[in-house]
Residue, then its C-alpha position, 0 to 999 in steps of 0.5 A: m499500500i503506498s502512503v500519501i503524505l498531504k501537505k500540512v497547512l496551518i491556520i492562525e486566526d482569532e476569528e472562529k467562523l472564518r478560520s473554519l470557513i478557510a480551514r473547510i475550503i482547504g481542507l477541500e483541496g486534499f491538505e491537512v490543516h491545523q489551527t490556532s488562534d493566537c501566536e502562543a499556540a502556534m508557537k507550539s504547534i509549528e514545534h511539533y508538525e512541518f507545515d509547509v504553509i502557515l497563513c497568519d492573521v495580522k492582528l492576533p490576540d496576543g501580538n502581531g502577525v508580522e512581527l511572528c511571520k519574522k520569528i516563525k522564517d528565523k527559525y522554520p526558513i523553509s515554511e512559507i507565510i501568506l498574511l492576512t489582514a482586514y485592512g491592508n496598509i502599505q507599511d506593513g505589506v513592505q513590512a511582511i515581505k521584508n520578515g518574509a511573508f510569501d505574500y500579504i493579502t487583504k480577508g475577503d476581498d482577496n478570498n479568492k486568491i487563497i488556495p492559488l497563493i498555497y499552492k505556489a507556496i508549496e511549490k517554493v517549499e518544494l524547490s527550497k526543500r531539494v536545494f535544502h538535501l542538495e546541500k545537506q548531500l554536497a556537506n556530507k559527500h564532502s565532509f572529513e568522515k567521508i575520506i576512507g582510512k583508519s592508519p595512523a598517517i591518515l589520522n593525524a592528517i584529518g585530525l590536523a586539517q579538522k583543527v584549520a578548519v575552523t580558523d581562517t589560516t592558511v593551509l599548504l598541503t603536500g605529498e605524492t601526485g594522487t594523495g587526497k590533495e583537493v578532497f582534504a582541502q574540500a573537507i576543510h572547506q566544509a568544516s569552515p565557517r565559510s562551507k556556504q560560500n563558494f569553493v573554488a579550485i584551479n591546477c596551476s599547472a593546467f595554464s600557460k602564466d598569462l592564462l593561468e594569471s588571467e583566470m586567477f584575476g580575471h580582466v577588462s575589455g581590450a585587456f588582450t586580443g580575444a578578450n571581448k567583455d570583462q570576465k571575474g577572475l577566480f579570487e572575485e568568484a571565491n569571495n568570501g570563501t576558499l580558494f584552492l591552489d592546486e599544484i603551485g609549485e608550478m606557478a611561474a615566478d613574475l605571477q608568484a610576486k603577484l598572489l604575494r601582493v594579493l596574500e599581504t592587500n587582501e586585493f588584486i587587479r584585473i589584467g587591462t585595469t589599474k583599479p584594486t578590488k577588495v577581496n576576502v578569499r582562504i587559501i589553502a595551497a597543494t603541492h607534490r613539490n619540495l618547495l624548500k629545494e624549489i627555493e634553493n633552486g629560484h624556482f620559489r620565492e620564500d616570501l610566498y613559501y612562509r605566507i601558503s605554510v603557516f599550516q601544513i598537512h603531509l598527505p602519506a602515500l599509499r604505501e605508508r598506509e597499507v592498513d587502508i588499501e583493502s577500505l578503499t578498494n571496496h570503496f572504489i568496486h562499489l563505485s564502479a560497479f554502481k558506475t558499470n551496472k555491474k553486480i559484485e559478489s565476492v572479492n578474491h582474498d588474494y585480489y587484496q593481498l595483491l594490491k597491498q604488495h604494489s608500489w602505488n606510485g599514483n596512490i589513490r588515483e591508480l588503484k580507482n583506476v586498477v579497480e575501476r579496470s578489474v571491475i570492468l573485466c569482471e562478471n560476479q567475483l573480482t580476481v587476480n586475473h582482473l589485475p594488469l600484468e604489472l601488479t600480478k608478477p613482478i617486475g624481472q619475472n617472465s610468465n613463468g615466474q622465472s628471473l629475466s635475462a637483460f638480454e632478454l628482449t623480446s620478454v622485456e618488451k612484452l612486459h612494456i607493452q603491457k604496461v603501456l596499453n594498460y596506462t592508456n587504458g587499452n586505447k591502441t592508437k594511444t600506446a603506439e603513440l606512447l611507444g612510438i611506434a605505427l599502430t600496426t605494428l603494434y597491431r602485430k606485436l600485441a598477436e605475436y605475444n599474446l596481448g588483449 
C-alpha cells in the first residue's frame, strides 16, 4: 500500500467562523489543515509539526502577525507564510515581505487568491527542500567522515585538518600526486565558517602563465586579443569563500609575486585596469614538490612560501598506509560497480594481497583506476586475473615466474607494451603513440605476444 504524505497547512486566526471556513476550503483541496487562534498556540504547534504553508492573521490577541512572521522564518526558513489582514496598508505589506512573508493579502477581497497562493507557496517549499537536501548531500560528500582510512598516518592528517578548518588560516597540503589533496581541501572548506560560500579550485600546472593570471584575477574588455568582454577571475568567484591552488609549485615566478601581493593586501588588479579590487578569500594551496628545494634552486619565492605554509599538512603516500588499501578498494569497487551497472558478489583474498604488495606510485588515483578496470573485466567475482600484468608478476620475471636475463629483449618488450597498454586503459592508438611505433606494428606485436 502506498502512503501519501499530505501537505500541512496551519491557519492562525482568532475569528473562529472565518478560521473554520478557510480550513474547510483548504481541506477540500486535500491538504492537512491545523488551526490555532493566537501566537503562543501557533508556536507550540509549529514546534510539533513541519508545516509547509502558514496562513496568519496580522492582528492576533497576543501579538502581531508581521512580527510573528519574522520569528517563524528565523527558526523555520523553509515554511512559507501568507499574511491575512482586514485592513491592508502599504507599510505593513512592505514590512511583511521584509520579514520573509510569501504574500500579504486582504481578507474578504482576496479570498479567491488563497488557494492559488497556497499552491505557489508549496512549489517554493518543494524547491527549498530539494536545495536543502542537495546542500546536505554535498556537505556529507565533502566531510571529513567521508575520507576513508584508519591508518595512523591518515588519521594524523585528518586530525590536523579538522583543527585548522575552523580557523581562517592559510593551509599548505603536501604529498605525492594522487594522495587526495583536493579531497582534504574540500573537507577543510566544508568544516569552516565559509562552508556556505564558494569553494573554487584551479590546477596551476594546467595553464600557461598568461592564461593562469587571467583565470585567477580576471580581465577587462580589450585587455588583450580575444578579450571581448569583462571576465571575473577566480579570486572574485571565491570571495568570502575558499580558493584552492593545486600544484602551486608550478606557478611562474612573476605570477608568484602578484599572488603574494594579494595575500598581503587582500587586493588584486584585473588585467587591463589599474583599479584594485578588494577580496576576502581563504587560500588552501597544494603541491607534490619539495618547495624548500624549489626555493634553493630559485624556482619558488621564499616569502610566498612562508605566506602559504602557515599550517602545513603532509598527506601520506598509499604505500605508507597499507592497512587502508582494502577499505579503499571496497569503496572503489562499489563506485565502479554502480557506474558500470555490475553486481560484484565477492572478492578473492589474493586480489587484496596483490594490491597491498604494489608500490602505488600513482597513489589513490592509480588504485581507483586499477579497480575500475578490474570491475569492467569481471563477471561477478574479482580475482587476480582481473589485475594488470604489472601487479600480478614482479618486474623482472617472465610468464613462468623465472628471472629474466637482461638480454631477454622480447620478454622485456612484452612487459613494457602491457604496461603502456594498461596506462592508456587499452587505447591502442594512444599506446602506439607513447611507444613511438606505428599502429600496425603495435597490432602485430599484440598478436605475437598474445596481449589484449
